[in-house]
C-alpha positions as CSV (number, residue, x, y, z in Angstrom):
1,M,37.9,-3.4,5.0
2,P,37.1,-2.1,1.5
3,N,36.0,1.4,1.1
4,D,32.7,2.4,-0.5
5,K,34.1,2.5,-4.0
6,E,35.5,-1.0,-3.7
7,R,32.4,-2.6,-2.3
8,T,30.5,-4.7,-4.9
9,T,27.4,-5.6,-2.9
10,P,25.4,-3.3,-0.7
11,V,25.5,-3.7,3.1
12,L,22.1,-4.9,4.2
13,R,20.6,-3.1,7.2
14,G,17.3,-3.1,9.1
15,F,14.6,-5.3,7.6
16,A,16.8,-6.2,4.6
17,A,19.3,-7.8,6.9
18,M,16.7,-9.9,8.8
19,D,15.9,-13.5,8.1
20,P,12.9,-13.6,5.7
21,E,10.8,-15.6,8.2
22,R,11.4,-12.9,10.9
23,R,10.3,-10.2,8.4
24,R,7.1,-12.1,7.7
25,E,6.4,-12.5,11.4
26,I,6.7,-8.7,11.9
27,A,4.7,-7.9,8.8
28,R,1.8,-10.2,9.9
29,K,1.4,-8.1,13.0
30,G,0.7,-5.0,10.9
31,G,-1.1,-2.3,12.9
32,G,-2.5,-4.9,15.3
33,S,-0.9,-3.4,18.3
34,V,-3.0,-0.3,18.0
35,P,-6.7,-0.7,18.7
36,K,-8.9,0.7,15.9
37,E,-10.5,3.2,18.2
38,K,-7.1,4.7,19.0
39,R,-6.0,5.2,15.4
40,S,-6.2,8.9,14.8
41,F,-7.9,8.8,11.4
42,S,-10.7,6.5,12.7
43,R,-11.4,8.9,15.5
44,N,-11.1,12.2,13.6
45,P,-12.3,12.2,10.0
46,D,-11.4,15.9,9.7
47,L,-7.8,15.0,10.4
48,A,-7.9,12.3,7.8
49,A,-9.4,14.7,5.2
50,E,-6.7,17.3,5.9
51,A,-4.0,14.7,5.6
52,G,-5.5,13.6,2.2
53,R,-5.7,17.2,1.1
54,K,-2.0,17.8,2.0
55,G,-1.0,14.7,0.2
56,G,-2.9,15.7,-2.9
57,Q,-1.3,19.2,-2.9
58,N,2.1,17.6,-3.0
59,V,1.4,15.9,-6.4
60,A,1.9,18.0,-9.5
61,P,-1.5,18.6,-11.2
62,E,-0.4,16.8,-14.4
63,D,0.3,13.7,-12.3
64,R,-3.1,13.6,-10.6
65,S,-5.0,10.9,-12.3
66,F,-8.4,12.1,-11.1
67,S,-7.8,15.6,-12.4
68,R,-7.2,14.2,-15.9
69,N,-9.9,11.6,-15.8
70,H,-13.3,12.7,-14.4
71,T,-14.9,9.3,-15.0
72,L,-12.2,7.6,-13.0
73,A,-12.7,10.1,-10.1
74,A,-16.5,9.7,-10.2
75,S,-16.2,5.9,-10.2
76,A,-13.8,5.9,-7.2
77,G,-16.1,8.3,-5.3
78,R,-19.1,6.1,-6.0
79,K,-17.3,3.0,-4.9
80,G,-16.0,4.7,-1.7
81,G,-19.5,5.9,-0.9
82,E,-21.0,2.4,-1.5
83,T,-18.4,0.9,0.8
84,S,-18.7,3.3,3.6
85,H,-22.5,3.4,3.5
86,G,-23.1,-0.3,3.0
87,T,-25.1,0.2,-0.2
88,S,-24.7,-2.1,-3.1
89,K,-26.8,-0.2,-5.6
90,K,-25.0,0.3,-8.9
91,I,-25.2,3.7,-10.4
92,S,-24.0,4.1,-14.0
93,P,-22.0,7.1,-15.0
């Protein structure tokens, strides 16, 4: 058996080693095995907010697109508000 330095192609493991049709079958299931009401973020918005805050803190300030582009941030917030509140009213920046 060749050692790591002699190997020319990587050894496929996990999903990469599966037949493509089997991967698609698994991917189609998505999060379907967990009912929506049992997903922690759907039950606890404070938990979701905290997770988002932690994620944002792990990105360097210069890499945060919203911190560099206020218009983009305002647009995203407006779009999220319209989606979550079911309004379709367009508000110009």
